[in-house]
C-alpha positions in Angstrom: 77.3 97.6 92.0 75.7 99.9 94.5 77.7 102.5 96.4 79.1 101.7 99.8 79.1 104.0 102.8 82.3 102.5 104.2 84.9 105.2 104.8 87.5 105.8 102.1 91.0 104.6 102.8 93.7 102.0 102.5 93.9 98.7 104.4 96.7 97.8 106.9 98.1 94.9 104.8 98.7 97.3 101.9 100.7 99.5 104.2 102.8 96.6 105.4 106.3 97.3 104.3 107.3 93.7 103.6 104.2 93.0 101.5 104.6 96.3 99.7 108.1 95.5 98.6 107.0 92.0 97.4 104.3 93.6 95.3 106.2 96.6 94.0 109.5 95.5 92.5 109.4 97.5 89.3 111.8 100.4 88.9 110.3 101.5 85.6 110.0 105.1 86.9 113.6 105.3 88.3 115.3 106.7 85.1 112.6 109.4 84.8 113.0 110.6 88.4 116.8 110.3 88.2 116.8 112.6 85.3 114.5 115.2 86.9 116.3 115.2 90.3 119.6 115.7 88.4 118.1 118.6 86.4 116.8 120.2 89.6 120.5 120.7 90.7 119.5 120.9 94.3 117.8 119.1 97.1 114.6 117.1 96.3 111.7 116.0 98.4 109.8 112.8 97.8 106.3 112.8 99.3 104.9 109.3 100.2 108.3 107.8 99.9 107.1 104.5 101.4 109.8 101.8 101.8 112.3 103.7 99.7 111.6 101.8 96.5 112.4 104.9 94.5 114.2 107.1 97.1 117.0 104.6 98.0 118.4 104.1 94.5 118.4 107.9 94.0 120.3 108.4 97.2 122.7 105.5 96.2 123.3 107.5 93.0 124.5 110.4 95.1 121.4 112.5 94.8 120.2 114.7 97.7 116.7 113.4 98.3 114.6 113.7 101.5 111.6 111.4 102.0 108.4 112.0 103.9 105.8 109.4 104.7 103.0 109.0 107.3 103.3 105.2 107.7 105.7 104.1 110.4 106.0 100.5 109.2 107.0 101.8 105.7 109.6 104.1 107.1 111.0 101.4 109.4 111.4 99.2 106.3 113.1 102.0 104.4 115.5 102.7 107.2 116.4 99.0 107.5 117.1 98.7 103.8 119.2 101.9 104.0 121.3 100.5 106.9 121.8 97.2 105.0 123.0 99.2 101.9 125.2 101.5 104.1 123.3 104.6 103.1 122.7 107.7 105.1 119.1 108.8 104.4 116.9 111.7 105.5 113.5 110.1 106.2 110.7 112.0 108.0 107.4 110.7 109.4 104.7 113.2 108.4 101.5 113.8 106.6 101.8 115.5 103.2 98.6 117.5 104.0 100.2 119.3 106.9 104.0 119.4 107.3 106.6 122.1 107.8 110.3 121.1 107.3 111.5 124.7 107.5 113.4 124.5 104.2 112.8 124.7 100.5 113.6 122.2 97.7 114.5 122.5 94.1 112.1 119.6 93.3 109.1 118.2 95.1 107.4 115.1 93.7 104.6 112.7 94.5 105.3 109.5 92.6 103.6 106.2 91.9 99.9 107.3 92.1 100.2 108.3 95.8 98.1 111.4 95.2 95.2 109.1 94.4 94.8 108.2 98.0 93.6 111.7 98.7 89.8 111.9 98.5 88.7 115.5 99.2 89.3 118.8 97.5 90.2 120.3 100.9 93.0 117.7 101.4 94.3 118.2 97.9 94.5 122.0 98.4 96.3 121.4 101.7 98.9 119.3 99.9 99.4 121.8 97.1 99.8 124.6 99.7 102.4 122.6 101.6 104.3 122.0 98.3 104.3 125.7 97.6 105.7 126.4 101.0 108.6 124.0 100.4 109.3 124.7 96.8 112.1 127.0 95.7 110.9 130.0 93.5 112.5 128.4 90.4 111.7 124.8 91.6 109.7 122.1 90.0 106.8 120.0 91.2 106.0 116.6 89.7 102.6 114.7 90.0 102.3 111.2 88.8 98.9 109.5 88.6 97.0 107.0 86.5 95.0 108.0 83.5 91.6 106.5 84.4 90.8 103.4 82.4 87.0 103.0 82.5 87.0 99.8 80.6 89.4 98.2 83.1 87.3 99.4 86.0 84.1 97.9 84.5 85.9 94.6 83.8 87.3 94.3 87.3 83.8 95.0 88.8 82.6 91.6 87.7 84.6 89.4 89.9 88.0 89.1 91.6 90.9 88.9 89.2 94.4 87.6 90.2 97.0 90.4 90.0 100.0 89.0 91.8 101.4 86.1 93.7 104.7 85.8 95.7 106.2 84.0 98.6 106.7 85.7 102.0 109.9 85.3 103.9 108.4 82.5 106.0 107.7 80.5 102.8 104.0 81.0 102.6 102.6 81.8 99.2 100.5 84.9 98.9 97.9 85.3 96.1 96.4 88.7 95.5 93.2 89.3 93.6 91.4 92.5 92.8 87.8 93.6 92.4 86.6 97.2 92.2 83.6 99.4 91.6 83.5 103.0 90.7 81.7 105.5 92.8 80.8 108.3 90.4 79.7 110.7 93.2 83.2 110.8 94.7 85.2 109.8 91.6 86.8 107.1 93.7 87.5 103.6 92.4 86.6 101.4 95.4 89.2 98.7 95.1 89.4 95.5 97.2 92.5 93.5 97.2 92.0 89.9 98.5 95.1 88.4 100.1 95.1 84.6 100.3 97.8 83.5 102.7 97.5 79.7 102.8 94.1 79.1 104.4 93.7 82.7 105.5 91.9 85.3 103.4 92.1 89.0 104.1 90.1 91.6 102.2 91.8 95.0 102.1 90.6 98.2 100.6 92.7 100.4 98.3 90.5 103.3 97.4 91.9 105.3 94.5 90.6 108.8 93.6 90.4 109.2 89.8 91.7 112.4 88.2 90.5 113.0 84.7 92.9 114.8 82.4 91.3 118.2 82.1 90.4 118.1 85.8 93.9 117.4 86.9 95.2 120.3 84.8 92.6 122.6 86.2 93.3 121.5 89.8 97.0 122.3 89.3 96.3 125.7 87.7 93.7 126.7 90.3 96.2 125.9 93.0 99.0 127.9 91.6 101.0 125.6 89.3 101.7 125.9 85.6 102.0 122.6 83.8 105.3 122.7 81.7 105.2 119.1 80.5 102.5 116.4 80.6 103.7 112.9 79.8 101.8 109.7 79.3 104.7 107.4 79.9 107.9 107.4 81.9 109.9 107.6 78.7 108.4 111.1 78.3 106.1 110.3 75.3 103.5 113.1 75.3 100.2 112.5 77.1 97.4 111.0 74.9 94.0 109.6 75.5 95.3 106.0 75.6 98.3 106.7 77.8 98.4 104.7 81.1 99.8 107.7 83.1 99.5 111.4 83.7 102.9 112.7 84.7 102.8 116.5 85.1 106.0 118.6 85.5 105.0 121.9 87.0 106.4 125.3 88.0 104.9 127.5 90.7 103.0 130.6 89.6 104.0 134.0 91.1 100.5 134.6 92.5 100.1 131.1 93.9 99.0 132.4 97.3 95.6 133.3 95.9 93.7 130.2 94.9 90.6 131.0 92.9 88.6 128.2 94.4 85.9 129.2 96.9 86.3 127.9 100.5 86.4 124.0 100.5 83.1 122.2 101.3 84.8 118.9 102.2 84.6 117.3 98.8 
């Protein structure tokens, strides 16, 4: 499939808090993050906290977690769920490329592949710089992304494949199908999710930047982080070529203020 010049990004329906919660019910990663927030023994910051899928159970367990997200509808949904559960939560609207909370955290983490919605090197470096400014000297930083599956991307390029179906609160059935093509120049998997709501069909983009294993390790190192552990699964099995995930637990380097990259060129 030929490349498209359409701007990279994520569609509005995918950022809809209700639809997000219908499609993302798994808490497979909760035990992993519960462990690491407890080990941090201090306040934690979740970047791209969304509707609180992960953050709210952590807060409910008595853990001090602050959430940051740039999507108002997601945060509105998270606050509504927190009120319903009787939880006091610290949720902040902001962009993880440029935020200043004026405090440091024992743990900063970007869960659930959220870093893959960042498409340029300049933006990645801005995120890592913000993490450094908010991370305690002995703190930890966790990045959680897919391990690129080239065979799956090729298979999904052929035609739409159903990936989910659920009912909305108004009773309508929603069927979600996926098709994608990989843009090698940008390392972005150009994903289209087709939402079929009764007779209505909505195509929404969900562009995902691919991070190859050695590239991810290098990006972290060049931006002042030392990878302490690299897991391929939430049960902390070591990373291997056939692992579905790349989960990096990192520590800040002492000289992290001096990134060896030359000035960013926009990609």
